[in-house]
NUBATI-373674 format. One line per 4 residues: number of its first residue (from 1); their letters; for each residue x, y, z of N, C-alpha, C. Coordinates in nm, 3 decimals, m for minus. Each point is the difference from the previous one (the first is absolute). Example, Ala and Ser with C-alpha at 12.3 -4.5 7.8 and 13.67 -1.06 7.14 Angstrom:
1) AS) 1.319,m0.569,0.780,m0.089,0.119,0.000,0.090,0.120,0.000; m0.035,0.105,m0.072,0.082,0.119,0.006,m0.077,0.109,0.073
***
This chain:
1) MGCP) 0.084,m0.116,0.001,m0.081,0.112,0.005,0.085,0.127,m0.006; m0.046,0.097,m0.075,0.072,0.123,0.002,m0.074,0.111,0.059; 0.042,0.123,m0.021,m0.076,0.115,0.061,m0.130,0.020,m0.073; m0.096,0.047,0.071,m0.130,0.040,m0.067,0.043,0.105,m0.108
5) HFTV) m0.071,0.009,m0.103,0.031,0.101,m0.106,m0.006,0.146,0.054; m0.099,0.024,0.086,m0.015,0.141,0.041,0.112,0.035,0.108; 0.086,m0.094,0.034,0.114,0.039,0.090,0.131,0.005,m0.073; m0.001,m0.013,m0.125,0.130,m0.013,m0.079,0.081,0.129,0.023
9) GRAK) m0.059,0.119,0.004,0.073,0.118,0.021,0.079,0.007,0.130; m0.061,m0.041,0.111,0.063,m0.010,0.126,0.097,m0.108,0.002; m0.017,m0.107,m0.057,0.092,m0.108,m0.007,0.129,0.041,m0.079; m0.018,0.069,m0.107,0.122,0.054,m0.071,0.077,0.100,0.081
13) STGC) m0.076,0.087,0.076,0.077,0.103,0.083,0.063,m0.050,0.121; m0.049,m0.107,0.058,0.054,m0.054,0.117,0.095,m0.125,m0.023; m0.018,m0.058,m0.114,0.078,m0.118,m0.042,m0.057,m0.129,0.064; m0.117,0.007,0.054,m0.063,m0.126,0.058,m0.153,0.013,m0.005
17) CEQD) m0.069,m0.111,0.001,m0.137,m0.012,m0.006,m0.060,m0.022,0.141; m0.051,0.112,0.060,m0.055,m0.010,0.128,m0.149,m0.020,m0.003; m0.035,m0.133,0.007,m0.144,m0.036,m0.013,m0.083,0.068,0.100; 0.051,0.016,0.124,m0.082,0.061,0.103,m0.034,0.144,m0.028
21) MAYP) 0.080,0.067,m0.080,m0.026,0.134,m0.037,m0.101,0.019,m0.106; m0.030,m0.115,m0.071,m0.103,0.001,m0.094,m0.135,m0.014,0.061; m0.014,m0.057,0.114,m0.126,m0.036,0.063,m0.095,0.119,0.006; 0.048,0.108,0.051,m0.093,0.122,0.013,m0.053,0.051,m0.128
25) VLPS) 0.066,m0.026,m0.107,m0.044,0.054,m0.131,m0.085,m0.106,m0.071; 0.015,m0.131,0.033,m0.070,m0.098,m0.074,m0.151,0.013,m0.022; m0.075,0.032,0.107,m0.150,0.007,m0.010,m0.040,0.105,m0.107; 0.073,0.116,m0.010,m0.037,0.096,m0.101,0.040,m0.038,m0.136
29) QLNP) 0.085,m0.097,m0.017,0.041,m0.053,m0.136,m0.088,m0.103,m0.056; m0.086,m0.060,0.080,m0.090,m0.108,m0.036,m0.128,0.061,m0.067; m0.055,m0.086,m0.084,m0.121,0.050,m0.061,m0.096,m0.128,0.001; m0.103,0.000,0.082,m0.053,0.105,0.084,0.091,0.026,0.122
33) KAAK) m0.016,0.117,0.055,0.083,0.037,0.115,m0.028,m0.105,0.122; 0.102,m0.020,0.082,m0.008,m0.091,0.101,0.001,0.071,0.140; m0.054,m0.057,0.094,0.004,0.057,0.135,0.136,m0.045,0.065; 0.047,0.083,0.093,0.131,m0.021,0.056,m0.025,0.014,0.155
37) YGPE) 0.043,m0.101,0.078,m0.016,0.006,0.148,0.135,m0.008,0.065; 0.018,0.065,0.112,0.123,m0.010,0.071,0.097,0.110,m0.033; 0.100,m0.001,0.074,0.111,0.109,m0.018,0.070,m0.027,m0.126; 0.064,0.106,m0.048,0.065,0.000,m0.133,0.145,m0.044,0.006
41) GCSQ) 0.054,m0.025,0.122,0.134,m0.040,0.009,0.036,m0.084,0.126; 0.124,m0.040,0.009,0.046,m0.084,0.114,m0.001,0.079,0.129; m0.020,m0.074,0.101,0.007,0.054,0.138,m0.096,0.117,0.024; m0.114,0.000,m0.075,m0.097,0.099,0.018,m0.129,m0.059,0.052
45) TQNF) m0.071,0.071,0.085,m0.129,m0.048,0.051,m0.110,0.079,m0.066; m0.118,m0.070,0.010,m0.122,0.068,m0.047,m0.120,m0.059,0.083; m0.084,0.089,0.052,m0.114,m0.049,0.066,m0.105,m0.042,m0.099; m0.077,m0.108,0.029,m0.099,m0.048,m0.088,m0.122,m0.034,0.076
49) GAGK) m0.087,0.091,0.009,m0.130,m0.014,0.061,0.007,m0.046,0.147; m0.086,0.062,0.079,m0.010,m0.038,0.146,0.133,m0.002,0.076; 0.093,0.081,m0.042,0.130,0.005,0.065,0.090,m0.106,m0.015; m0.028,m0.090,m0.094,0.094,m0.113,m0.028,0.109,0.053,m0.081
53) VLPF) 0.119,m0.046,0.032,0.123,0.044,m0.084,0.041,m0.122,m0.082; 0.013,0.031,m0.129,0.043,m0.102,m0.098,0.143,m0.044,0.035; 0.040,m0.120,m0.017,0.132,m0.052,0.030,0.096,0.061,m0.113; 0.125,0.000,0.037,0.105,0.038,m0.103,m0.015,m0.094,m0.114
57) ACWQ) 0.021,0.047,m0.122,0.019,m0.085,m0.120,0.139,m0.036,m0.018; 0.094,0.094,0.039,0.137,m0.029,m0.010,0.071,0.091,0.110; 0.128,m0.029,0.029,0.075,0.077,0.104,0.142,0.020,m0.045; 0.051,0.117,0.018,0.137,0.030,m0.032,0.063,0.103,0.094
61) DFPL) m0.042,0.005,0.118,0.054,0.108,0.089,0.141,m0.026,0.049; 0.032,m0.114,0.050,0.131,m0.029,0.064,0.035,0.123,0.094; m0.076,0.024,0.104,0.019,0.112,0.085,0.121,m0.014,0.093; 0.062,m0.108,m0.002,0.121,m0.017,0.091,0.125,0.034,m0.071
65) GGSE) m0.004,0.027,m0.131,0.118,0.033,m0.075,0.007,m0.081,m0.130; 0.097,0.035,m0.085,0.009,m0.066,m0.135,0.099,m0.100,m0.019; 0.086,m0.028,0.107,0.101,m0.100,m0.012,m0.061,m0.149,0.005; 0.085,m0.091,m0.046,m0.046,m0.137,0.007,m0.024,m0.041,0.149
69) KDAA) 0.084,0.037,0.086,m0.021,m0.018,0.145,m0.132,0.059,0.052; m0.027,0.121,m0.041,m0.122,0.064,0.044,m0.129,m0.075,m0.056; 0.015,m0.040,m0.123,m0.107,m0.079,m0.060,m0.023,m0.131,0.066; 0.108,m0.069,0.038,m0.006,m0.134,0.067,m0.071,0.026,0.141
73) ITFQ) 0.035,0.113,0.072,m0.063,0.027,0.128,m0.142,0.034,m0.027; m0.031,0.070,m0.102,m0.139,0.032,m0.029,m0.078,m0.122,m0.020; 0.046,m0.094,m0.075,m0.081,m0.132,m0.018,m0.014,m0.069,0.132; 0.106,m0.005,0.080,m0.014,m0.069,0.133,m0.106,0.069,0.082
77) EIAA) m0.006,0.123,0.005,m0.095,0.074,0.080,m0.145,m0.019,m0.056; m0.020,m0.001,m0.122,m0.129,m0.032,m0.073,m0.035,m0.140,0.042; 0.081,m0.092,m0.013,m0.025,m0.137,0.029,m0.038,m0.017,0.146; 0.061,0.072,0.094,m0.033,m0.014,0.137,m0.145,0.049,0.036
81) MRNM) m0.053,0.082,m0.089,m0.133,0.062,0.025,m0.105,m0.072,m0.084; 0.031,m0.102,m0.075,m0.097,m0.064,m0.095,m0.121,m0.053,0.064; 0.002,m0.048,0.118,m0.118,m0.057,0.061,m0.046,0.075,0.121; 0.036,0.132,0.005,m0.033,0.085,0.111,m0.124,0.088,m0.038
85) SLSE) m0.085,0.026,0.094,m0.102,0.109,m0.011,0.077,0.133,m0.001; m0.066,0.105,m0.042,0.056,0.135,m0.004,0.042,0.041,0.141; m0.085,m0.029,0.097,0.045,0.038,0.137,0.122,m0.077,0.056; 0.006,m0.124,m0.040,0.127,m0.087,0.036,0.115,0.050,m0.074
89) AKAY) m0.019,0.047,m0.125,0.119,0.048,m0.076,0.051,0.132,0.060; m0.098,0.088,0.046,0.041,0.127,0.057,0.081,m0.027,0.131; m0.047,m0.093,0.086,0.071,m0.034,0.118,0.143,m0.056,m0.031; 0.001,m0.088,m0.103,0.129,m0.050,m0.046,0.088,0.107,m0.045
93) CQSR) m0.046,0.091,m0.075,0.086,0.108,m0.056,0.050,0.085,0.108; m0.074,0.024,0.112,0.049,0.087,0.101,0.117,m0.062,0.074; 0.018,m0.127,m0.013,0.115,m0.072,0.068,0.120,m0.002,m0.100; m0.011,0.050,m0.116,0.101,m0.005,m0.099,0.077,0.135,m0.004
97) PENI) 0.125,m0.003,m0.069,0.065,0.128,m0.015,m0.084,0.111,m0.066; 0.033,0.125,0.022,m0.079,0.115,m0.049,m0.033,m0.008,m0.152; 0.102,m0.036,m0.083,m0.013,m0.001,m0.145,m0.117,m0.097,m0.036; m0.014,m0.108,0.073,m0.101,m0.108,m0.025,m0.131,0.050,0.051
101) ASAC) m0.001,0.057,0.122,m0.125,0.044,0.065,m0.056,0.114,m0.095; 0.080,0.084,m0.047,m0.060,0.118,m0.086,m0.047,m0.055,m0.132; 0.049,m0.118,m0.047,m0.048,m0.060,m0.131,m0.104,m0.103,0.019; m0.052,m0.013,0.125,m0.082,m0.122,0.028,m0.125,m0.013,m0.086
105) QSLY) m0.064,0.103,m0.022,m0.132,m0.002,m0.079,0.035,m0.047,m0.143; 0.103,0.049,m0.059,0.031,m0.042,m0.145,0.047,m0.145,0.015; 0.080,m0.039,0.088,0.048,m0.146,0.005,m0.127,m0.087,0.025; m0.086,0.041,0.089,m0.127,m0.086,0.027,m0.077,m0.012,m0.123
109) RARD) m0.021,0.104,m0.072,m0.088,0.004,m0.122,0.059,m0.087,m0.110; 0.138,m0.018,0.003,0.062,m0.085,m0.100,m0.008,m0.154,0.020; m0.053,m0.033,0.124,0.008,m0.141,0.029,m0.071,m0.098,m0.085; m0.097,0.043,m0.077,m0.069,m0.090,m0.093,m0.023,0.059,m0.139
113) VPIM) 0.087,0.088,m0.036,0.001,0.062,m0.133,0.036,m0.096,m0.101; m0.063,0.000,m0.125,0.035,m0.105,m0.101,0.118,0.032,m0.074; 0.041,0.128,m0.013,0.113,0.037,m0.078,0.091,0.102,0.074; 0.124,m0.030,0.000,0.097,0.099,0.050,0.101,0.037,m0.103
117) HNFK) 0.030,0.130,m0.010,0.087,0.052,m0.102,0.127,0.051,0.054; 0.105,0.027,m0.083,0.108,0.076,0.030,0.108,m0.082,0.086; 0.008,m0.127,m0.020,0.109,m0.076,0.052,0.039,m0.103,m0.106; 0.127,m0.007,m0.035,0.046,m0.067,m0.117,0.093,m0.116,0.032
121) DPKL) 0.054,m0.001,0.115,0.101,m0.101,0.032,m0.058,m0.137,0.024; 0.046,m0.104,m0.071,m0.047,m0.138,0.015,m0.017,m0.046,0.143; 0.106,0.034,0.082,0.000,m0.046,0.137,m0.119,0.061,0.078; m0.032,0.126,m0.035,m0.122,0.064,0.066,m0.124,m0.064,m0.049
125) HALA) m0.010,m0.029,m0.123,m0.121,m0.078,m0.048,m0.012,m0.137,0.071; 0.109,m0.070,0.022,m0.006,m0.129,0.069,m0.042,0.019,0.149; 0.055,0.109,0.057,m0.040,0.030,0.145,m0.147,0.042,0.009; m0.046,0.076,m0.099,m0.142,0.042,0.004,m0.091,m0.122,m0.019
129) QKLL) 0.040,m0.090,m0.092,m0.081,m0.120,m0.018,0.000,m0.085,0.117; 0.111,m0.018,0.066,0.009,m0.078,0.125,m0.085,0.050,0.105; 0.011,0.134,0.021,m0.066,0.064,0.115,m0.143,0.029,m0.021; m0.041,0.034,m0.127,m0.127,0.067,m0.017,m0.101,m0.082,m0.080
133) IT) 0.048,m0.113,m0.068,m0.097,m0.072,m0.079,m0.011,m0.138,0.071; m0.135,m0.025,0.040,m0.025,m0.121,0.077,m0.057,m0.110,m0.087
***
C-alpha cells in the first residue's frame, strides 16, 4: 500500500507517507462524505456523549524523554499500570519519582492503546511486545 492520492504533496515534502496525517482529511475526500468520530491525532482525548471519553487511537508521547533508556522505562511504567484502576494508578504514581508522577495520566492512558508511534529500535519493539501485548 502506498500513500493515499490526496496526501502525495505532503509525502513528497516530508519524504514519508504519514497515514495518520491523512485520517483527518479522509472523510472530506470521500463521496459521499463520511462521518468522523474521535480525536484527529495521537494522544488526544475527546468526549463522546454523557461525559464518556473515547480511548486513544494511538500514542506517541514518551513523556519521560526520547532516549532508548527513557522509552524502556516508559514501557515498564505503562506495563505496571495495565491492570490498575485510575485511582490505583494515581496512588502508584505518587510513590514513583517526580518525572513519572507528572506523566502518570499519559502513561495510564497508554496502557491499552492499539498503536504506538515514534520508537524504531528493534530492542524496544521486542520489549514493548513482551511487556504490553498479552
